[in-house]
C-alpha positions in Angstrom: -64.6 247.7 5.6 -63.2 245.6 8.4 -66.8 245.7 9.9 -68.3 244.3 6.7 -65.6 241.6 6.5 -66.4 240.6 10.0 -70.1 240.4 9.3 -69.4 238.3 6.2 -67.3 235.9 8.3 -70.1 235.6 10.8 -72.6 234.8 8.1 -70.3 232.3 6.5 -69.8 230.6 9.9 -73.6 230.5 10.5 -74.2 229.1 7.0 -71.6 226.3 7.6 -73.1 225.5 11.0 -76.6 225.3 9.6 -75.4 223.2 6.7 -73.7 220.8 9.0 -76.8 220.5 11.2 -78.9 219.9 8.1 -76.6 217.2 6.9 -76.6 215.5 10.3 -80.4 215.6 10.4 -80.7 214.1 7.0 -78.3 211.3 8.0 -80.4 210.5 11.1 -83.8 210.7 9.4 -83.5 208.9 6.1 -80.1 208.6 4.6 -77.0 206.9 5.8 -75.2 206.9 2.5 -73.2 210.1 3.3 -72.1 208.6 6.6 -70.4 205.7 4.8 -68.7 208.1 2.5 -66.9 209.6 5.5 -63.2 208.9 5.4 -61.9 206.4 8.0 -59.4 207.9 10.4 -55.9 207.6 9.0 -54.8 206.3 12.4 -56.9 203.1 12.0 -54.7 200.2 10.9 -57.7 198.1 10.0 -61.3 197.4 11.1 -63.2 194.2 11.5 -66.8 193.3 12.7 -68.2 190.7 15.0 -71.6 189.1 14.8 -72.7 186.8 17.6 -75.8 185.1 19.0 -77.7 185.4 15.8 -80.0 182.4 16.7 -81.3 181.7 13.2 -84.5 179.6 13.2 -86.6 178.6 10.2 -89.6 179.3 12.3 -88.6 182.8 13.5 -88.1 185.1 10.5 -87.3 188.1 12.6 -83.9 186.6 13.6 -83.0 186.1 10.0 -84.1 189.7 9.2 -81.8 191.0 12.0 -78.9 189.1 10.5 -79.7 190.3 7.0 -79.8 193.9 8.3 -76.4 193.5 9.9 -74.9 192.0 6.8 -76.2 194.8 4.6 -74.9 197.4 7.1 -71.4 195.9 7.0 -71.4 195.7 3.2 -72.3 199.4 2.9 -69.3 200.6 4.9 -66.6 199.3 2.6 -63.8 199.3 5.1 -64.5 196.1 7.1 -61.6 193.7 6.4 -63.3 190.6 7.8 -66.1 189.4 10.1 -65.9 187.1 13.1 -69.1 185.1 13.9 -68.8 183.9 17.5 -71.4 181.3 18.0 -75.1 180.5 18.6 -75.7 180.5 14.9 -78.9 178.5 15.0 -81.5 178.4 17.8 -81.6 174.6 17.9 -78.5 173.6 16.0 -80.6 172.0 13.1 -79.4 171.7 9.6 -82.0 173.9 7.9 -81.4 176.8 10.3 -77.6 176.5 10.0 -77.9 176.3 6.2 -80.1 179.4 6.2 -77.5 181.3 8.3 -74.8 180.4 5.9 -76.9 181.7 3.0 -77.2 185.1 4.7 -73.6 185.2 5.9 -72.4 184.3 2.4 -73.8 187.7 1.2 -71.0 189.5 3.1 -68.6 191.2 0.7 -65.7 190.3 2.9 -64.5 187.0 4.4 -66.1 185.7 7.6 -64.7 183.2 10.2 -67.1 181.2 12.3 -67.4 179.1 15.4 -70.3 177.4 17.1 -72.0 178.2 20.4 -73.9 176.1 22.9 -77.2 176.3 20.9 -75.3 174.8 18.0 -73.8 171.9 20.0 -76.4 170.9 22.6 -79.6 170.6 20.5 -78.3 169.1 17.3 -79.8 166.3 15.2 -76.4 165.6 13.7 -74.5 165.5 17.1 -73.1 168.9 16.2 -71.5 167.5 13.0 -73.7 169.5 10.6 -71.9 172.6 11.6 -68.6 171.3 10.2 -70.4 169.9 7.1 -71.9 173.4 6.4 -69.1 175.8 7.4 -66.1 173.5 6.8 -64.8 173.5 10.4 -65.6 174.5 13.9 -62.2 176.2 14.4 -60.3 178.9 12.5 -56.9 180.5 12.3 -56.7 184.0 10.7 -53.5 185.9 10.3 -54.0 189.6 9.3 -51.8 192.7 9.5 -49.4 191.2 12.0 -52.2 189.8 14.3 -53.5 186.2 14.6 -57.0 185.3 15.5 -57.8 181.7 16.8 -61.4 180.6 17.1 -62.6 177.3 18.5 -65.6 175.6 20.0 -66.4 176.0 23.7 -69.3 173.4 23.9 -71.0 171.7 25.5 -71.4 168.8 23.2 -74.8 166.9 23.2 -75.3 167.2 27.0 -76.6 170.0 29.1 -73.8 171.4 31.3 -71.3 174.2 31.5 -69.3 175.2 28.4 -66.4 172.9 27.9 -63.2 173.1 25.7 -62.6 169.6 24.4 -59.1 168.3 25.2 -58.3 167.9 21.5 -59.2 171.6 20.9 -56.9 172.7 23.8 -54.1 170.7 22.1 -55.0 172.4 18.8 -54.7 175.9 20.4 -51.4 175.0 22.0 -50.0 173.8 18.7 -51.1 177.0 16.9 -49.5 179.2 19.6 -46.3 177.2 19.6 -46.1 177.7 15.8 -47.0 181.5 16.1 -44.4 182.2 18.8 -44.5 184.5 21.8 -44.2 187.9 20.1 -47.1 187.9 17.7 -50.3 189.5 19.2 -53.1 187.0 19.4 -56.9 187.3 19.9 -58.7 184.1 21.0 -62.3 183.7 19.9 -64.8 181.6 22.0 -68.5 181.7 22.4 -68.6 181.4 26.2 -66.8 183.7 28.7 -63.8 181.8 30.1 -65.0 181.9 33.7 -66.1 179.4 36.3 -69.8 178.8 36.0 -69.6 179.4 32.2 -66.8 177.0 31.1 -66.0 174.1 33.5 -62.3 173.7 32.4 -61.6 177.4 31.7 -58.3 177.2 33.7 -56.9 174.5 31.5 -57.2 176.9 28.6 -56.0 180.0 30.4 -53.0 178.1 31.8 -52.2 176.8 28.3 -52.2 180.3 26.6 -50.9 182.7 29.3 -47.2 182.4 28.3 -48.1 183.8 24.8 -48.9 187.3 23.7 -52.7 187.1 24.2 -54.4 190.5 23.7 -57.9 189.4 24.6 -60.7 186.8 24.3 -63.6 187.8 22.0 -67.0 186.3 22.5 -70.7 186.5 23.1 -73.3 184.4 24.9 -74.5 187.1 27.3 -76.2 189.2 24.5 -74.7 192.4 25.9 -71.6 194.4 25.8 -69.3 193.6 28.7 -65.6 194.0 29.4 -64.4 191.0 31.5 -61.4 189.4 33.0 -60.5 185.7 32.4 -57.9 184.8 34.9 -56.2 188.2 34.3 -56.6 188.0 30.5 -59.0 190.6 29.1 -62.3 189.3 27.8 -64.7 191.2 25.5 -68.3 190.1 25.2 -70.5 191.7 22.6 -74.1 192.3 21.9 -76.3 189.9 19.9 -77.4 190.8 16.4 -81.0 190.4 17.6 -83.1 193.5 18.2 -84.6 192.0 21.5 -86.8 194.8 22.8 -85.5 197.4 20.4 -86.8 198.3 17.0 -83.7 197.2 15.2 -80.6 195.1 15.9 -76.9 195.7 15.7 -73.4 194.3 15.9 -69.8 195.2 16.9 -67.0 197.0 15.0 -63.4 196.9 16.1 -61.0 199.6 15.0 -57.4 198.5 15.4 -54.9 201.3 15.9 -51.1 200.9 16.2 -51.3 201.0 20.0 -54.9 200.2 20.9 -58.1 198.5 19.8 -61.5 200.4 20.0 -64.6 198.3 20.5 -67.8 199.9 19.1 -71.4 199.1 19.1 -73.0 199.6 15.7 -76.8 200.0 15.7 -78.1 199.5 12.2 -78.3 202.8 10.4 -76.5 204.8 13.2 -72.9 205.9 13.7 -70.8 203.4 15.8 -70.4 204.2 19.5 -67.2 203.3 21.3 -67.8 201.4 24.6 -64.4 200.0 25.4 -60.7 200.5 24.5 -57.8 198.2 25.2 -54.1 198.9 24.8 -52.2 196.7 22.3 -48.9 195.8 23.9 -46.7 192.8 24.6 -48.7 190.8 27.2 -47.5 187.8 29.0 -49.6 186.5 32.0 -47.2 184.6 34.2 -49.8 183.3 36.6 -53.5 183.7 37.3 -55.1 185.4 40.3 -56.3 182.4 42.2 -58.2 184.4 44.7 -60.6 186.0 42.2 -60.4 183.0 39.8 -60.5 180.0 42.1 -59.5 176.6 40.7 -61.7 173.5 41.5 -61.7 172.4 45.1 -60.9 168.7 45.6 -60.8 168.9 49.4 -63.9 166.7 49.7 -61.6 163.7 48.9 -59.9 164.3 52.2 -63.2 163.8 54.0 -64.1 160.5 52.3 -60.7 158.7 52.1 -62.2 155.3 51.5 -62.7 156.0 47.7 -59.9 154.9 45.4 -59.3 155.6 41.8 -58.0 152.1 40.9 -56.8 153.3 37.5 -57.3 156.3 35.2 -56.6 156.5 31.5 -56.5 159.8 29.7 -57.9 159.3 26.2 -57.1 163.0 25.3 -60.3 163.1 23.3 -63.8 164.0 24.6 -66.2 161.2 25.6 -69.9 161.9 25.6 -71.5 158.5 26.2 -71.3 156.1 29.2 -69.2 153.0 29.0 -70.3 149.4 28.8 -68.6 146.7 30.9 -68.5 142.9 31.0 -66.5 140.6 33.3 -63.2 141.4 31.6 -63.3 144.7 29.7 -64.7 148.2 29.4 -65.9 149.7 26.1 -66.6 153.4 25.1 -66.7 155.6 22.1 -65.1 159.0 21.7 -65.3 162.3 19.8 -63.0 161.1 17.0 -65.4 158.2 16.3 -63.3 155.5 17.8 -64.8 152.6 19.8 -62.3 151.4 22.4 -61.9 148.3 24.4 -59.7 148.4 27.6 -59.0 145.7 30.1 -61.1 146.1 33.2 -58.3 145.3 35.7 -55.6 147.8 34.4 -57.1 149.9 31.6 -54.7 148.4 29.0 -55.8 148.7 25.4 -57.3 145.5 23.9 -58.6 146.8 20.6 -60.0 149.9 18.9 -62.4 150.3 15.9 -62.6 153.5 13.8 -65.9 154.9 12.5 -66.0 158.0 10.3 -67.4 160.5 12.8 -68.2 161.3 16.5 -69.7 158.6 18.7 -72.1 160.0 21.2 -74.0 156.8 21.7 -73.6 154.6 24.8 -72.8 151.1 23.6 -74.5 147.9 24.8 -73.1 144.4 25.2 -75.2 141.3 24.4 -73.5 137.9 24.4 -70.4 138.3 22.2 -71.7 141.5 20.5 -71.3 145.1 21.2 -73.7 147.5 19.4 -73.6 151.4 19.1 -74.4 154.3 16.8 -72.1 156.8 15.1 -72.6 160.3 13.7 -71.3 158.8 10.4 -74.9 157.6 9.8 -74.3 153.9 10.7 -75.3 151.5 13.4 -72.4 149.1 14.2 -72.2 145.6 15.6 -68.7 144.4 16.5 -67.4 141.2 18.1 -66.7 142.4 21.6 -63.6 140.2 22.0 -61.8 141.1 18.8 -63.3 144.4 17.7 -64.0 142.9 14.3 -67.0 144.3 12.4 -69.9 141.8 12.2 -72.3 144.2 10.4 -73.2 147.9 10.0 -76.6 149.3 9.2 -76.9 152.5 7.1 -79.3 155.2 8.2 -80.0 158.6 6.7 -78.5 160.8 9.5 -76.4 160.6 12.6 -77.2 158.0 15.2 -77.3 159.5 18.6 -79.6 157.0 20.2 -78.2 154.5 22.6 -79.3 150.9 21.8 -81.0 148.3 23.9 -81.2 144.6 23.1 -83.9 142.1 23.9 -84.2 138.5 22.6 -81.6 139.0 19.9 -83.1 142.2 18.6 -81.4 145.6 18.8 -83.8 148.6 19.3 -82.3 152.0 18.5 -83.4 155.4 17.3 -81.5 157.8 14.9 -81.7 161.4 13.7 -83.4 160.4 10.4 -86.5 160.2 12.5 -86.7 156.4 12.4 -86.8 154.0 15.3 -85.6 150.5 14.2 -85.6 146.9 15.3 -82.6 145.0 13.9 -81.6 141.3 14.1 -78.4 141.4 16.1 -76.9 138.3 14.4 -77.5 139.3 10.8 -78.0 143.1 10.8 -81.2 142.7 9.0 -84.0 145.1 9.6 -87.0 143.6 11.3 -89.2 146.7 11.4 -89.0 150.5 11.5 -91.2 153.2 12.9 -91.0 156.6 11.0 -93.5 158.6 13.0 -90.9 160.8 14.8 -90.9 164.5 14.2 -87.3 165.0 15.4 -84.3 163.1 16.4 -84.0 160.4 19.1 -81.1 160.5 21.6 -81.6 158.5 24.8 -81.7 154.8 25.7 -85.2 153.2 25.6 -86.8 151.0 28.2 -88.5 147.7 27.5 -91.3 146.2 29.5 -93.3 143.2 28.3 -94.2 143.9 24.7 -93.6 147.6 24.9 -90.6 149.8 24.1 -90.7 153.4 25.4 -88.5 156.4 24.5 -88.6 160.1 24.0 -87.6 162.3 21.0 -86.8 165.9 20.6 -90.2 166.6 19.1 -91.9 167.0 22.6 -93.3 163.4 22.7 -92.7 160.2 24.6 -93.4 157.2 22.5 -94.6 153.7 23.3 -94.3 151.1 20.5 -95.2 147.4 20.2 -91.8 145.9 20.2 -92.9 143.0 18.0 -94.0 145.1 15.0 -93.2 148.7 15.7 -96.8 149.8 15.8 -97.5 152.9 17.8 -99.4 152.1 21.0 -99.5 155.6 22.4 -97.6 158.8 22.5 -97.6 161.4 25.3 -97.0 165.1 25.3 -96.7 167.5 28.3 -99.0 170.0 26.7 -96.2 172.1 25.2 -94.9 171.7 21.7 -91.6 173.3 22.3 -88.8 170.9 21.4 -86.6 172.2 24.2 -89.2 170.8 26.7 -89.0 167.2 25.3 -88.5 164.2 27.5 -85.7 163.2 25.1 -82.5 163.1 27.1 -83.9 161.1 30.0 -83.7 157.2 30.1 -87.3 156.4 31.2 -87.8 153.9 34.0 -90.8 151.6 34.6 -92.4 150.1 37.7 -95.9 149.1 38.8 -97.6 149.7 35.5 -96.2 153.3 35.2 -93.4 154.9 33.2 -91.6 157.7 35.0 -89.8 160.6 33.3 -88.2 164.0 34.2 -87.8 166.7 31.5 -86.5 170.2 30.9 -90.0 171.6 31.9 -88.9 170.8 35.5 -91.9 168.3 36.0 -91.6 164.9 37.5 -94.2 162.7 35.7 -95.8 159.3 36.0 -97.7 157.9 33.0 -99.9 154.8 32.8 -98.0 152.3 30.7 -101.1 150.8 29.1 -103.0 153.9 28.1 -100.4 156.6 27.9 -102.5 158.8 30.3 -100.9 161.0 32.9 -101.2 159.5 36.4 -99.5 162.4 38.2 -97.3 165.4 37.6 -95.4 167.6 40.0 -93.2 170.6 39.7 -92.3 170.7 43.4 -88.8 169.4 43.1 -87.3 171.3 40.1 -86.0 168.2 38.3 -84.4 168.1 34.9 -83.4 165.0 33.0 -81.8 162.7 35.5 -83.8 159.7 36.9 -83.3 156.2 38.4 -85.2 153.3 39.8 -84.6 151.2 42.9 -83.6 147.6 42.7 -86.9 146.5 44.2 -88.9 148.9 41.9 -90.5 150.5 44.9 -88.8 153.9 44.5 -88.2 156.2 41.6 -85.4 158.7 42.1 -84.6 162.1 40.5 -81.7 164.5 40.8 -83.0 168.0 41.4 -81.3 171.0 39.9 -80.1 172.4 43.2 -78.5 170.0 45.7 -81.4 167.7 46.4 -82.3 164.1 45.5 -85.9 163.0 45.8 -87.3 159.5 46.1 -91.0 158.9 45.2 -93.1 155.8 45.7 -93.9 153.9 42.5 -96.9 152.2 44.0 -99.0 155.4 44.7 -101.3 157.2 42.3 -99.9 160.4 43.7 -96.3 161.8 43.9 -95.8 160.6 47.5 -92.3 161.5 48.7 -90.6 158.8 50.6 -87.4 160.8 51.3 -85.7 163.9 50.1 -82.1 164.8 50.9 -79.8 167.7 50.5 -76.8 166.0 48.8 -74.9 169.2 48.6 -73.7 169.0 45.0 -74.7 172.5 44.0 -76.5 173.6 40.8 -76.6 170.7 38.3 -78.4 170.1 35.0 -76.3 167.3 33.6 -78.4 164.6 32.2 -76.8 161.6 33.9 -79.0 158.9 35.3 -79.1 157.8 39.0 -78.0 154.2 39.4 -79.1 151.9 42.3 -76.6 149.0 42.6 -78.3 147.6 45.6 -76.1 149.2 48.3 -75.6 152.7 46.8 -77.6 155.2 44.9 -75.0 156.9 42.7 -75.2 160.2 40.8 -72.7 162.2 38.8 -72.6 165.9 38.1 -71.6 168.5 35.5 -68.6 169.4 37.7 -67.0 166.1 38.2 -68.5 165.1 41.6 -69.7 161.6 42.3 -72.2 161.2 45.2 -73.2 157.9 46.8 -76.4 157.8 48.9 -78.2 155.2 50.9 -81.0 154.0 48.5 -83.5 153.5 51.4 -82.9 156.7 53.4 -81.1 159.1 51.1 -78.3 159.6 53.6 -74.9 160.5 52.2 -72.5 157.5 52.2 -69.6 159.2 50.4 -68.5 161.8 47.8 -65.6 161.9 45.4 -64.4 164.7 43.2 -62.9 163.2 40.1 -62.6 166.2 37.8 -64.4 169.5 37.1 -66.2 168.4 34.0 -69.2 166.2 33.1 -69.1 162.6 34.3 -71.5 160.5 32.2 -73.9 158.0 33.8 -71.8 155.8 36.1 -71.9 152.1 35.4 -71.5 149.4 38.2 -68.7 146.9 37.6 -69.1 144.7 40.7 -69.8 145.2 44.4 -68.3 148.5 45.4 -66.6 149.1 42.0 -67.8 151.4 39.2 -66.7 152.6 35.7 -66.8 156.2 34.6 -66.1 158.3 31.5 -65.9 162.1 31.3 -66.1 164.8 28.7 -62.5 165.6 29.4 -61.6 162.2 27.9 -60.9 160.2 31.1 -61.9 156.6 31.7 -61.5 155.3 35.3 -62.4 152.6 37.7 -63.6 153.9 41.1 -63.8 151.6 44.1 -64.9 151.8 47.8 -62.6 150.2 50.3 
């Protein structure tokens, strides 16, 4: 009898084993319904998901399909409390793609909380303001089950460069943490890793938050799972929703326990796989490890001691355009949409004028007028002495283009795909050209009856400045918007217009025919160019240390000089300025370099900050004005 019972037990065990194998195979082959019916571990306090780097594009349906698959997968599980979406929502930051992403994300059956990434803030017809219009904000605060999640933008805004936390956003984080207190566990959500080479002012943020109970940073950007360390604070980077070289995409699920958090990759249709686990505990980071997380090095200023910062004003709000100066004052717009006027000698406030959205345009002064564009869809003309409005011109989208004025006419492009000529005294439209296929950002150049500028539609345009008729348009042979000569301020000499672009080519174009004279990729240029005072040399900042000067008179790219200026890797689109005695360039990491315009020899260097310095503007002999994305305005001089 015992023998029979033993046999029965064996058969029962075998049956159960075979049944479990059968169920497992069914789940893997064609049915995931039973998997989602599995009870969640009673030890899990709650679970949430993270989607990142979804890169929606109206021209690439596969990316949208990958997002839809992730949304459906999350909805089927039934235990996800909320979803964090950590940036790079649209491939090129455009309204249609962002709106498409929102339609897919709105299908989630739980709340989601979203921030932008660099693809949403660099290439953006709205100056990165559509993101807020569509999603309501570019920051969030979420309090759930005793935890707080703070998400915010890590840039960059408009310009190529490292990631950057705007000063006003750091202030926002500080206010939130002060309100939360030091006991509540906090997760910070950014798109970029908070490390040097990724975010230029990472240390400003880590220093601001370290005295609070920060559990970890959550982010993306690298499109892979990676456990990191940000100045001794844990950082979790997660995979993209995109399938890449796989047959299907995925996302991340966090299971929060009483004493730990489990980080799991979730491939669509498969069980989640834990790849990292962190303890949840009281965490206070008294100081950073300065050996492994080195702060910026300002020692170069001890080498060139003849450079003086005459005055520095901290606006505490990001600045993305260059200043304009006259004999008495300096003018600039900021991230809050305010145009400022400060005294040139001491930096004292003279006046300010509020628009309704971000100003990314570089203003221009003409007689008693100052003209600029705003992301509130208007072009403004103020009295430069009083700041009083003379006129404003309504457009149909943000105005990112920087104006130029000639013979009482303002020429400026906007994101509604129009380029306009406006009477500076009355604000009346003289003509408009509506042949652009994307937005216009940079400052045009005028020569004789021609006005020349690039747009983010891969074309360089030449219009008749008297009537707006198209004379020619030039393309580099590639229709990709990212390769457009759109951020460069073109320069002209000897019947040629010169540009550099993200395709890394240095190009000369015949100004009358629009035909290519020469193109070279020998110097790995990007979007920074300049012209000598005598128009004999055209300069370009290369992406690694070097500056090159090429003859404007030759029909070939003949190099006159090339110098290693030792500024490192740089792709900030700031122009090179020849003031007659110096060739000046600025970088993404706060370095100013002055070269001899004739030889390229280094005259001096000055490290002002660790963030983007916009195109430097001469004030007088040996004196220059700068603005920075950190919100600083300064006058620099050479003794």
